[in-house]
PAFIBA-123342 format. One record per residue (C-alpha): residue in three letters; chain; x, y, z. Coordinates in pm, 1 decimal. Layout:
N
ALA / A / X / Y / Z .
...
//
This chain:
250
MET / A / -3291.2 / -4791.8 / 2989.9 .
ASN / A / -2950.3 / -4960.2 / 3022.0 .
ASP / A / -2915.2 / -5145.8 / 2691.4 .
PHE / A / -2546.4 / -5047.6 / 2674.2 .
ASP / A / -2446.1 / -5191.3 / 3012.1 .
GLY / A / -2105.7 / -5355.8 / 2983.0 .
LEU / A / -2038.7 / -5210.9 / 2638.1 .
THR / A / -1770.3 / -4968.6 / 2527.0 .
ALA / A / -1796.5 / -4701.5 / 2260.6 .
VAL / A / -1570.6 / -4466.1 / 2067.8 .
VAL / A / -1722.6 / -4148.5 / 1923.0 .
THR / A / -1521.4 / -3929.8 / 1686.5 .
GLY / A / -1587.9 / -3557.5 / 1694.1 .
GLY / A / -1725.4 / -3616.7 / 2042.4 .
ALA / A / -1640.1 / -3284.8 / 2206.6 .
SER / A / -1936.2 / -3089.8 / 2068.5 .
GLY / A / -2254.7 / -3099.8 / 1862.3 .
LEU / A / -2393.0 / -3432.8 / 1745.8 .
GLY / A / -2091.2 / -3624.4 / 1873.3 .
LEU / A / -2116.3 / -3492.0 / 2227.2 .
ALA / A / -2492.0 / -3548.4 / 2240.9 .
THR / A / -2438.4 / -3906.6 / 2124.8 .
ALA / A / -2154.9 / -3977.3 / 2366.2 .
LEU / A / -2352.5 / -3845.3 / 2662.5 .
LEU / A / -2658.3 / -4051.3 / 2567.1 .
LEU / A / -2456.8 / -4371.7 / 2529.8 .
ALA / A / -2295.4 / -4308.6 / 2867.7 .
ALA / A / -2633.2 / -4239.6 / 3029.6 .
ARG / A / -2753.8 / -4575.0 / 2897.9 .
GLY / A / -2463.9 / -4765.8 / 3046.4 .
ALA / A / -2171.4 / -4752.3 / 2802.2 .
ARG / A / -1815.7 / -4653.5 / 2879.9 .
VAL / A / -1735.2 / -4392.2 / 2616.1 .
ALA / A / -1419.7 / -4238.0 / 2471.5 .
CYS / A / -1439.4 / -3929.3 / 2249.4 .
LEU / A / -1173.9 / -3876.8 / 1983.4 .
ASP / A / -1151.7 / -3508.9 / 1902.6 .
LEU / A / -916.4 / -3226.0 / 1812.4 .
LYS / A / -1016.0 / -3067.4 / 2145.8 .
PRO / A / -1009.7 / -3353.8 / 2398.5 .
ASP / A / -998.7 / -3111.5 / 2692.6 .
ASP / A / -1353.8 / -3002.3 / 2603.0 .
VAL / A / -1488.9 / -3352.9 / 2665.2 .
PRO / A / -1680.2 / -3359.2 / 2996.5 .
ASP / A / -1693.8 / -3634.8 / 3256.9 .
PRO / A / -1775.1 / -3922.0 / 3261.0 .
LEU / A / -1650.5 / -3937.4 / 2903.1 .
VAL / A / -1284.7 / -4002.8 / 2821.3 .
GLY / A / -1131.4 / -3738.7 / 2593.2 .
ILE / A / -851.4 / -3846.8 / 2357.6 .
GLY / A / -682.9 / -3617.3 / 2106.3 .
ALA / A / -707.6 / -3728.2 / 1744.7 .
ASP / A / -713.9 / -3586.0 / 1393.9 .
VAL / A / -898.5 / -3821.7 / 1157.8 .
ALA / A / -683.1 / -3691.0 / 870.8 .
ASP / A / -369.5 / -3839.9 / 1035.8 .
ASP / A / -352.0 / -4218.0 / 1001.6 .
ALA / A / -73.2 / -4274.6 / 1254.0 .
GLY / A / -247.5 / -4047.5 / 1503.6 .
VAL / A / -578.1 / -4228.8 / 1450.4 .
ARG / A / -421.5 / -4569.1 / 1511.9 .
ALA / A / -255.6 / -4446.9 / 1831.6 .
ALA / A / -576.5 / -4282.7 / 1955.9 .
VAL / A / -790.1 / -4590.0 / 1886.6 .
GLN / A / -538.2 / -4812.1 / 2064.2 .
ARG / A / -536.5 / -4576.0 / 2360.9 .
ALA / A / -916.7 / -4573.7 / 2369.8 .
ALA / A / -929.4 / -4954.0 / 2362.5 .
GLU / A / -679.8 / -4970.5 / 2647.2 .
ARG / A / -869.7 / -4716.3 / 2856.4 .
LEU / A / -1207.1 / -4879.9 / 2793.2 .
GLY / A / -1103.9 / -5244.3 / 2788.4 .
GLY / A / -1199.9 / -5297.2 / 2425.5 .
ILE / A / -1430.3 / -5141.6 / 2164.9 .
ASP / A / -1781.8 / -5266.8 / 2095.8 .
ILE / A / -1929.4 / -4959.7 / 1924.1 .
LEU / A / -1778.3 / -4705.5 / 1687.8 .
VAL / A / -1958.4 / -4384.7 / 1596.2 .
ASN / A / -1786.6 / -4214.6 / 1303.2 .
ASN / A / -1914.7 / -3861.4 / 1351.6 .
ALA / A / -1614.3 / -3635.4 / 1285.9 .
GLY / A / -1652.2 / -3424.9 / 973.6 .
ILE / A / -1630.3 / -3078.4 / 825.8 .
GLY / A / -1863.6 / -2870.6 / 614.3 .
ALA / A / -1825.1 / -2705.8 / 276.6 .
GLN / A / -2027.5 / -2451.7 / 82.0 .
GLY / A / -2044.7 / -2377.4 / -286.2 .
GLY / A / -2154.4 / -2515.4 / -618.9 .
ILE / A / -1952.2 / -2732.2 / -855.0 .
GLU / A / -1721.4 / -2445.3 / -960.3 .
ASP / A / -1670.0 / -2277.4 / -624.1 .
ASN / A / -1408.0 / -2495.1 / -451.4 .
SER / A / -1050.9 / -2566.3 / -554.2 .
ASP / A / -905.2 / -2912.4 / -609.7 .
GLU / A / -721.2 / -2873.3 / -280.4 .
GLU / A / -1047.1 / -2810.5 / -94.3 .
TRP / A / -1213.2 / -3110.3 / -258.2 .
HIS / A / -925.2 / -3330.9 / -147.5 .
ARG / A / -924.0 / -3184.1 / 203.8 .
VAL / A / -1295.6 / -3233.7 / 268.6 .
PHE / A / -1297.2 / -3584.8 / 122.1 .
ASP / A / -990.8 / -3667.2 / 331.9 .
VAL / A / -1173.9 / -3578.7 / 652.8 .
ASN / A / -1533.1 / -3678.3 / 577.0 .
VAL / A / -1471.7 / -4003.5 / 390.1 .
VAL / A / -1114.4 / -4126.0 / 428.0 .
GLY / A / -1126.9 / -4020.2 / 793.5 .
MET / A / -1405.9 / -4274.2 / 852.5 .
VAL / A / -1199.3 / -4537.3 / 673.2 .
ARG / A / -897.3 / -4467.6 / 895.2 .
VAL / A / -1090.1 / -4490.3 / 1221.7 .
THR / A / -1291.6 / -4797.6 / 1123.4 .
ARG / A / -980.8 / -4973.7 / 996.2 .
ALA / A / -798.2 / -4905.7 / 1322.7 .
ALA / A / -1094.1 / -5022.7 / 1531.7 .
LEU / A / -1160.6 / -5345.4 / 1339.9 .
PRO / A / -936.5 / -5575.1 / 1547.2 .
TYR / A / -1127.9 / -5472.8 / 1859.8 .
LEU / A / -1470.9 / -5482.1 / 1695.1 .
ARG / A / -1404.3 / -5834.5 / 1567.9 .
ARG / A / -1349.0 / -5948.8 / 1925.4 .
SER / A / -1683.5 / -5806.3 / 2036.2 .
ARG / A / -2000.9 / -6012.3 / 2035.7 .
ARG / A / -2218.5 / -5702.1 / 1990.0 .
ALA / A / -2014.9 / -5487.3 / 1752.4 .
ALA / A / -2173.4 / -5196.1 / 1570.6 .
VAL / A / -2050.8 / -4907.2 / 1357.7 .
VAL / A / -2269.3 / -4602.3 / 1298.8 .
ASN / A / -2160.6 / -4335.9 / 1049.8 .
THR / A / -2295.5 / -3981.7 / 1051.1 .
CYS / A / -2412.2 / -3918.7 / 695.3 .
SER / A / -2658.6 / -3647.9 / 585.2 .
ILE / A / -2977.6 / -3571.8 / 396.8 .
ALA / A / -2729.9 / -3427.3 / 144.2 .
ALA / A / -2653.3 / -3786.0 / 39.5 .
THR / A / -3005.7 / -3842.6 / -91.2 .
ALA / A / -3145.3 / -3497.1 / -175.9 .
GLY / A / -3002.6 / -3234.5 / -407.2 .
LEU / A / -2928.2 / -2928.8 / -193.3 .
PRO / A / -2823.0 / -2595.4 / -342.6 .
ASP / A / -2473.8 / -2461.9 / -277.7 .
ARG / A / -2350.0 / -2791.0 / -128.6 .
ALA / A / -2183.5 / -2979.6 / -416.7 .
LEU / A / -1864.5 / -3076.9 / -235.8 .
TYR / A / -2029.2 / -3156.2 / 97.0 .
SER / A / -2303.3 / -3358.4 / -75.1 .
ALA / A / -2047.3 / -3557.4 / -271.6 .
THR / A / -1867.5 / -3659.8 / 47.2 .
LYS / A / -2191.7 / -3765.3 / 214.8 .
GLY / A / -2297.8 / -3963.8 / -90.3 .
ALA / A / -1966.2 / -4144.3 / -56.9 .
VAL / A / -2034.2 / -4207.3 / 313.9 .
LEU / A / -2368.9 / -4367.0 / 228.8 .
ALA / A / -2209.8 / -4597.8 / -30.4 .
LEU / A / -1920.5 / -4673.8 / 205.5 .
THR / A / -2166.2 / -4768.0 / 480.7 .
ARG / A / -2348.2 / -5019.1 / 264.6 .
ALA / A / -2031.8 / -5171.8 / 120.0 .
THR / A / -1869.9 / -5201.7 / 462.4 .
ALA / A / -2186.4 / -5360.8 / 603.0 .
ALA / A / -2162.5 / -5626.5 / 331.3 .
ASP / A / -1793.4 / -5684.6 / 397.2 .
LEU / A / -1828.0 / -5717.8 / 775.0 .
VAL / A / -2159.9 / -5898.5 / 818.3 .
ALA / A / -1982.6 / -6235.6 / 839.1 .
ASP / A / -1770.2 / -6096.1 / 1124.5 .
GLY / A / -2083.5 / -6009.4 / 1320.7 .
ILE / A / -2021.9 / -5636.1 / 1284.8 .
ARG / A / -2326.6 / -5427.2 / 1195.4 .
VAL / A / -2270.9 / -5105.4 / 996.5 .
ASN / A / -2538.9 / -4838.2 / 952.9 .
CYS / A / -2565.0 / -4462.2 / 912.3 .
VAL / A / -2792.2 / -4175.9 / 1011.5 .
ASN / A / -2894.7 / -3905.0 / 765.1 .
PRO / A / -2971.8 / -3590.4 / 964.0 .
GLY / A / -3147.1 / -3296.1 / 808.4 .
THR / A / -3023.9 / -2950.8 / 902.2 .
ALA / A / -2941.7 / -2985.0 / 1271.0 .
ASP / A / -2913.6 / -2707.6 / 1526.2 .
THR / A / -2541.8 / -2748.9 / 1594.2 .
PRO / A / -2251.6 / -2508.1 / 1656.2 .
TRP / A / -2145.9 / -2544.1 / 1290.5 .
ILE / A / -2488.4 / -2432.2 / 1166.7 .
GLY / A / -2480.0 / -2151.8 / 1421.5 .
ARG / A / -2151.8 / -2024.9 / 1277.6 .
LEU / A / -2293.2 / -2035.7 / 924.2 .
LEU / A / -2598.4 / -1838.6 / 1034.3 .
ASP / A / -2380.7 / -1582.1 / 1209.3 .
ARG / A / -2201.4 / -1513.0 / 880.1 .
ALA / A / -2523.0 / -1465.5 / 682.2 .
GLU / A / -2636.0 / -1115.8 / 582.6 .
ASP / A / -2964.2 / -1171.5 / 769.2 .
PRO / A / -2917.9 / -1456.0 / 1022.6 .
ALA / A / -3283.1 / -1450.7 / 1133.2 .
ALA / A / -3409.8 / -1478.1 / 776.0 .
GLU / A / -3162.5 / -1752.8 / 696.5 .
ARG / A / -3269.3 / -1953.6 / 1003.5 .
ALA / A / -3633.2 / -1911.0 / 904.3 .
ALA / A / -3552.1 / -2043.2 / 556.4 .
LEU / A / -3374.5 / -2347.7 / 701.0 .
ASN / A / -3668.6 / -2415.9 / 932.1 .
ALA / A / -3913.9 / -2389.7 / 642.8 .
ARG / A / -3709.9 / -2630.6 / 428.7 .
GLN / A / -3795.3 / -2918.8 / 662.4 .
PRO / A / -4160.3 / -3030.4 / 657.5 .
MET / A / -4183.2 / -3025.2 / 1037.5 .
GLY / A / -4094.7 / -2655.6 / 1021.8 .
ARG / A / -3792.0 / -2661.6 / 1249.2 .
LEU / A / -3431.9 / -2773.1 / 1266.6 .
VAL / A / -3345.0 / -3119.3 / 1391.9 .
THR / A / -3197.5 / -3125.9 / 1743.0 .
ALA / A / -2869.1 / -3289.5 / 1835.8 .
ASP / A / -3051.0 / -3507.8 / 2089.3 .
GLU / A / -3283.7 / -3640.9 / 1818.6 .
VAL / A / -2989.6 / -3743.6 / 1601.9 .
ALA / A / -2816.9 / -3896.0 / 1905.3 .
ALA / A / -3127.1 / -4105.9 / 1978.5 .
ALA / A / -3120.6 / -4243.7 / 1623.7 .
ILE / A / -2750.1 / -4327.1 / 1649.5 .
ALA / A / -2810.1 / -4499.4 / 1982.9 .
TYR / A / -3089.8 / -4706.9 / 1829.3 .
LEU / A / -2864.6 / -4829.2 / 1548.3 .
ALA / A / -2576.0 / -4896.7 / 1788.9 .
SER / A / -2787.6 / -5081.3 / 2044.3 .
PRO / A / -2797.8 / -5461.0 / 2069.4 .
LEU / A / -3177.0 / -5413.1 / 2046.4 .
ALA / A / -3120.2 / -5339.6 / 1674.0 .
GLY / A / -2925.4 / -5661.1 / 1628.6 .
ALA / A / -3094.5 / -5746.2 / 1296.0 .
THR / A / -3032.5 / -5403.7 / 1139.7 .
THR / A / -2732.1 / -5352.1 / 912.9 .
GLY / A / -2662.5 / -5169.9 / 587.3 .
THR / A / -2938.6 / -4920.4 / 667.9 .
ASP / A / -2955.1 / -4541.6 / 645.1 .
LEU / A / -3196.2 / -4381.4 / 892.3 .
ALA / A / -3329.3 / -4034.7 / 804.3 .
VAL / A / -3365.8 / -3789.1 / 1093.9 .
ASP / A / -3468.9 / -3490.3 / 889.1 .
GLY / A / -3811.9 / -3366.3 / 989.0 .
GLY / A / -3963.8 / -3547.1 / 690.4 .
MET / A / -3743.7 / -3379.5 / 430.6 .
HIS / A / -3639.2 / -3700.7 / 257.6 .
GLY / A / -3978.5 / -3854.5 / 193.1 .
LEU / A / -4253.2 / -3595.5 / 238.9 .
ARG / A / -4389.0 / -3349.1 / -15.1 .
VAL / A / -4615.0 / -3116.1 / 178.7 .
ARG / A / -4783.0 / -2790.9 / 83.1 .
PRO / A / -4589.9 / -2480.1 / 186.4 .
ARG / A / -4714.2 / -2304.0 / 497.9 .
ILE / A / -4890.1 / -1980.7 / 409.8 .
//
């Protein structure tokens, strides 16, 4: 399947996890892809690695310009870069709230804003934001993280409305708990990593974590010209967690 032939894509946080899986899939389906990441040297061929910190506006603008020059334009933007946070409403300082919002929400604003001149020149422009099941379901011990993802969902819909007249589609994916390096690090810090993994598996009706490749496939669908009538949509990739109410396995 080569539905991305002739198209160019920028993926933030593209050196690992969901971002890398997405970038590799887009490239396999014909796109030329640049990954903006804090660790550009970790980006494998045939992807283009470009250093960027989404919390630095000047750095973002320079990185996006460099990506557009290397690729010959930007047709697709995948806003995937983000950080996690644990704790309830009283467990994080004001500084941490500002820091996580700055990366997870304002970071998407910075990258999208910088890419807009190039996206407006594309005839098949698409933006896909990585959101989370935390935007639509109340998860314990995730107040700060959930708040940022709720903001991403609202931002996606508002931006889709603003840019529809420019021919730019804007959507987001809502993964459930995905088997990524970040989740692996959280499990490693747990008192009983095996028990914690089992609990995460059981939380999703399908009984297992979502894979990075499954999330990448959903992002590719939303980014593809084949989804040309889809905008302002959030697509759950969560093993049924969002909409199913099944009996617990005994």
